[in-house]
C-alpha positions as CSV (number, residue, x, y, z in Angstrom):
1,M,52.0,39.1,19.1
2,S,50.7,38.8,15.7
3,T,47.0,37.9,15.2
4,N,45.0,37.1,12.2
5,T,41.8,39.0,12.9
6,A,39.8,37.5,10.0
7,S,40.0,34.1,11.4
8,N,40.7,34.9,15.0
9,T,43.6,32.6,14.9
10,M,47.0,33.5,16.7
11,L,50.3,33.1,14.7
12,N,52.3,32.9,18.0
13,T,51.3,30.7,21.2
14,P,50.5,32.7,24.4
15,V,51.3,29.6,26.5
16,S,53.2,26.4,26.0
17,F,53.0,22.8,27.3
18,T,55.7,20.3,28.5
19,V,55.8,16.8,26.8
20,G,54.0,15.4,29.7
21,A,51.2,17.9,29.6
22,I,50.8,17.2,26.0
23,E,50.8,13.4,26.5
24,E,48.0,13.8,29.2
25,I,45.9,16.1,27.0
26,N,46.1,13.8,24.0
27,R,45.1,10.9,26.3
28,L,42.0,13.0,27.4
29,M,41.2,13.9,23.8
30,A,41.4,10.2,22.8
31,E,38.4,9.3,25.1
32,P,35.7,7.7,23.2
33,N,33.0,10.4,24.2
34,F,35.3,13.4,23.5
35,D,33.8,16.1,21.3
36,Q,36.2,16.9,18.6
37,Q,34.7,20.3,18.1
38,Q,36.0,21.4,21.6
39,R,39.3,23.1,22.2
40,L,41.4,23.3,25.3
41,K,40.6,26.6,27.1
42,V,43.4,28.3,29.1
43,G,42.1,31.1,31.2
44,V,41.8,32.8,34.6
45,K,39.0,33.8,36.9
46,G,38.8,35.8,40.1
47,G,39.2,33.8,43.4
48,G,41.5,31.4,45.0
49,C,44.1,32.0,47.8
50,S,46.1,34.5,45.9
51,G,43.5,36.4,43.8
52,M,43.1,34.5,40.5
53,T,42.7,31.0,39.6
54,Y,43.7,29.3,36.4
55,I,41.0,27.7,34.1
56,L,42.1,24.7,32.1
57,G,39.4,22.4,30.4
58,F,37.7,21.5,27.2
59,E,35.0,23.7,25.7
60,L,33.7,25.1,22.4
61,P,35.5,28.5,21.7
62,K,33.4,31.8,22.1
63,A,33.5,34.7,19.8
64,D,36.2,36.7,21.7
65,D,38.7,33.6,22.1
66,E,41.8,33.6,20.2
67,L,42.6,30.3,18.7
68,F,45.9,28.5,18.5
69,T,47.6,25.2,18.1
70,F,50.4,23.7,20.2
71,E,51.9,20.5,19.2
72,G,48.8,19.6,17.4
73,V,46.5,20.1,20.4
74,P,43.7,22.8,19.3
75,C,43.5,25.7,22.2
76,C,41.7,28.8,22.8
77,I,42.3,31.8,25.1
78,E,40.2,34.8,25.9
79,T,42.0,38.0,24.5
80,A,41.6,39.7,27.8
81,H,43.3,36.8,29.7
82,Q,46.5,37.0,27.5
83,I,48.1,39.7,29.8
84,Y,47.8,37.4,32.7
85,L,49.0,34.2,30.9
86,Y,51.5,35.1,28.2
87,G,54.7,33.1,28.4
88,M,53.3,30.6,30.9
89,Q,54.1,26.8,30.7
90,I,51.7,24.2,31.7
91,D,53.0,20.7,32.9
92,W,51.6,17.4,34.0
93,Q,52.7,15.8,37.1
94,G,51.6,12.2,37.4
95,G,53.1,11.1,40.7
96,L,51.4,9.6,43.7
97,N,51.7,12.5,45.8
98,S,51.1,15.2,43.4
99,R,49.0,14.6,40.4
100,G,47.6,17.2,38.1
101,F,48.4,20.1,35.8
102,T,50.8,22.7,37.1
103,F,51.4,26.2,36.0
104,N,54.7,28.1,35.7
105,N,53.5,31.7,35.1
106,P,56.4,34.5,34.6
107,N,53.7,37.2,35.2
108,A,52.7,36.1,38.6
109,S,54.0,38.1,41.4
110,S,53.1,35.4,43.9
111,T,51.3,32.0,44.0
112,C,49.6,30.0,46.6
113,G,51.0,26.8,48.0
114,C,48.7,24.6,45.8
115,G,50.0,26.3,42.7
116,T,46.5,26.8,41.1
117,S,46.1,30.4,42.3
118,F,48.3,33.6,41.7
119,A,48.5,37.3,41.9
120,V,49.7,39.8,39.5
C-alpha cells in the first residue's frame, strides 16, 4: 500500500463501501448540524463477543490517522488498525428486521452472530 507521508493521505483505500452504505453515509453527512471537518472513522477496539469490535462513526482525524476518500466520502483509519481491516467491505442494510451497517472482513477468522465483533 502506498502512502504519502507528508500529508498522511493514502493512495489506496484500505476499506470499501457498497452503494447502499455510501447512500446512507451521504444522508448522514447532509444533516443540517453535521460538522464538515469530520471524517468517517473506521477502526477497531478490544471487546465484543469475539474479541474485537468495529468502530464506525464521524470524528475529527487524529495525528496517527491515515486519510482516504472513497466515492467522495472523506474517511480516516488509524495506521495500526489497517492490519485488521484491510480489504473489508462495509454495507448498509435498511430492512425492518436488520437495519444498520454490516462488515465483510476477509481478515476475520470468526465473527459473532450480530456481525459487529470478530476475531483474527
